[in-house]
Structures are given as C-alpha cells and as structure tokens.
C-alpha positions, 0 to 999 in steps of 0.5 A, a space after each residue: 499499499 505504501 508503494 502505491 502511495 509513493 507511486 501515486 506521488 511520482 506518477 501522473 495517474 489522473 487520466 487513469 482514474 476510472 481504470 484504477 477505480 474499476 480494478 481496485 473495486 474488483 480486487 476489493 470485491 474478490 477479497 470481500 467474497 472470501 470474508 463472507 466465505 469465512 463467515 459462512 464456513 464457520 457457521 457463526 450464529 448469534 444464538 451461540 455467539 451473542 456475547 462474541 458479537 457484542 464484544 466484536 461490535 464494541 471493538 469495532 465502534 470504539 476505534 471508530 469513535 476514538 479516531 472520529 473524535 480526534 479528527 473532529 476536535 484536533 484536526 477540525 474535520 467536518 463531523 460527517 467526513 470524520 464519521 466515514 474516514 474514521 471507520 477505517 480503524 473499525 474492522 480487523 483484517 480477518 484474512 491476514 489475522 487467520 493466516 499469520 496466527 496459523 503460521 505462528 503455530 497458534 491454530 489450536 489455541 483459544 485466542 485463535 478460535 475466539 479471534 475468528 468469530 470476533 474478526 468476522 463479526 467486526 467486519 460485519 459491524 463495520 458494514 452495518 455502520 455504512 448504512 446510516 452513513 448513506 443517509 448522512 452523505 446522501 440525505 433522506 432522498 428517495 434514491 437514499 431510501 432505495 439504496 439503503 433498502 437494497 442494502 437491507 435486502 442484500 443482508 436479508 438474502 445473505 442471512 436467509 441464504 447462508 451456506 446455500 450454494 456450494 462452490 470450489 472457492 478457487 481464485 479465478 472463480 471468486 475473481 469472476 464474481 468480484 468482476 461482475 459485482 463491480 460492474 453491477 455496482 458501478 452501473 447502478 451509481 453511474 446510470 441511476 445514482 443508486 449507491 450500493 457499495 461493492 464490498 457489501 454485495 461481495 460480503 453477502 455473496 460470500 455468505 451465501 456461498 459455501 465451500 464444497 467438502 474437502 475443498 482447501 481453505 480460501 485465501 491461499 495460493 499464488 494467484 490469491 496472494 497476487 490479487 491481494 498484493 495488487 489490491 493494496 497497491 491500487 489502494 495506494 494509487 487511489 489515495 491522494 498524494 501525500 502533501 502536508 500543507 500547513 502541517 509540519 512533518 513533526 506534527 504529521 508524525 504526532 497525529 499519525 502516532 495518536 491515531 494509531 494508538 487510539 485505533 488500537 486502544 479501542 481494539 483492547 476492549 476484549 481485555 475486560 471480557 472472557 474473565 471466566 474463559 481465559 487468563 489475563 495474558 490470553 485476553 491481552 493476546 486476543 486484543 492484540 490479535 485484532 490490531 491488524 487492519 486491511 481490506 475492509 479498512 481500505 475499502 472504507 477509504 475508497 468510499 471516502 475517495 468516491 465522495 471526493 475527500 482529499 484532505 489531510 485526514 484522508 492522508 493520515 487515515 491512509 498512512 495509518 492503515 499502511 503503518 498498521 499493515 507494516 506492524 502486523 508481523 510485530 503484533 503477531 510476535 507479541 501474541 506468540 510471546 504472550 502465548 508462547 508457553 501454550 502454543 509450544 505445549 499444544 
C-alpha cells in the first residue's frame, strides 16, 4: 500500500482514474467474497455467539469513535467526513489475522478460535455502520431510501441464504464474481445514482456460498496472494498524494502516532471480557490479535475517495492503515510471546 502511495506521488495518474477505480473495486470485491466465505464456513450464529457479537461490535465502534473524535476536535474535520474516514480503524483484517496466527503455530489456541469469531463479526459491524452513513452523505432522498433498501435486502438474502450454494472457492471463480459485482455496482451508481457499495454485495455473496466438502481453505495460492498484493497497491494509487500543507512533518508524525494508538486502544476491549474463559495474558493476546487492519478498512477509504475527500484526514488515515499493515508481523510476535508457553505445549 505504501508503495502505491509513493507511486501515486510520482506518477501522473489522473487520466487513469476510472481504470484504477475499477480494478481496485474488483480486487476489493474478490477479497470480500472470501471474507463472507469465512463467515459461512464457520457457521457463526448469534444464538451461540451473542456475547462475541457484542464484544466485536464494541471493538469496532470504539476505534471508530476515538479516531472520529480526534479528527473532529484536533484536526477540525467536518463531523460527517470524520464519521466515514474514521471507520477505517474499525475492522480487523480477517484474512491476514488467520493466516499469520496459523503460521505462528497458534491454530489450536483459544485466542485463534475466539479471534475468528470476533474478526468476522467486527467486519460485519463495520459494514452495518455504512448504512446510516448513506443517509449522512446522501440525505433522506428517495434514492437514499432505495440504496439503503437494497442494502437491507442484500443482507436479508445473505442471512436467509447462508451456506446455500456450494462453490470450489478457486481464485479465478471468486475473481469473476468480484468482476461482475463491480460492474453492477458501478453501473447502478453511474446510470441511476443508486449507491450500493461493492464490498457489501461481495460480502453477502460470500455468505451465501459455501465451500464444497474437502475443498482447501480459501485465501491461499499464488494467484490469491497476487490479487491481494495488487489490491493494496491499487489502494495506495487511489489515495491522494501525500502533501502536508500547513502541517509540519513533526506534527504529521504526532497525529499519525495518536491515531494509531487510539485505533488500537479501542481494540483492547476484549481485555475486560472473557474473564471466566481465559487468563489475563490470553485476553491481552486476543486484543492484540485484533490490531491488524486491511481490506475492509481500505474499502472504507475508497468509499471516502468516491465522495471527493482529498484532505489531511484522508492522508493520515491511509498512512495509518499502511503503518498498521507494516506492524502486523510485530503484533503477531507479541501474541506469540504472550501465548508461547501454551502454543509450544499444544
């Protein structure tokens, strides 16, 4: 992502804006289908995981609120802009988290199983938060009600159709789904001014799909890795050029540090939960495991870009997201150190 931001700063990409947007949304849709597949594959239900859902929502809302308040009162960002831009801090990157925890040998730990539910649920909470944001930006117009109505219908279809359609989960097929979703969503917005975010539709489709028995886990393979790497590069290209304006480099770094800390403090909510299930170290490990951000946060920034946001808050949010990605490996190291004795025993 940082590489893409540097490239955007050097290259003249304005004539290619539409093409970059299309490719970026296609990559995002591909990833969100995978996120939806994780949701359906685990068969997470509110009946059995009601408290997990509450914890996940809190761990998504708190970073959003903390960063939003900072944008409003420290950076003088208009409240409605802050409401959307600060949402980048809410979701955990499920794909990155599961892959790295498994690679660290923590697949059989309590932290891994609990993080699976929380990461998927906080993605869902973030997507639900986009619904009121539709009204904040588009007003209570007939088209807004149509857009929100379609979103609610899509969520209802995902819930009713959970695990209904078997799929191989192969990367080329999921990429094709992502391409079709992108074409439909862009067409709705361009021709009828109906704004249905592609990431919502892709997530819903992933929930409806279910991997065929014996199918390897999604999110693996050279093509999958290449698509995700290309997506993060394209997100960097889509973000505004890094220009500090009236802010000094020192102030920029200070704001960046503050936002990173606030975003991750909000993710520490699980430390105060699960006292009967886990030790203090395990609860801290779970909270740190939720620090990694990625595809959904990047998708939120893309939505912000579609509304014409090009100021310092958007630049800070993009760099903060990129910094968090860089720190992901370190977060997993901390988790492993907290659980090292348990992981080795298992």
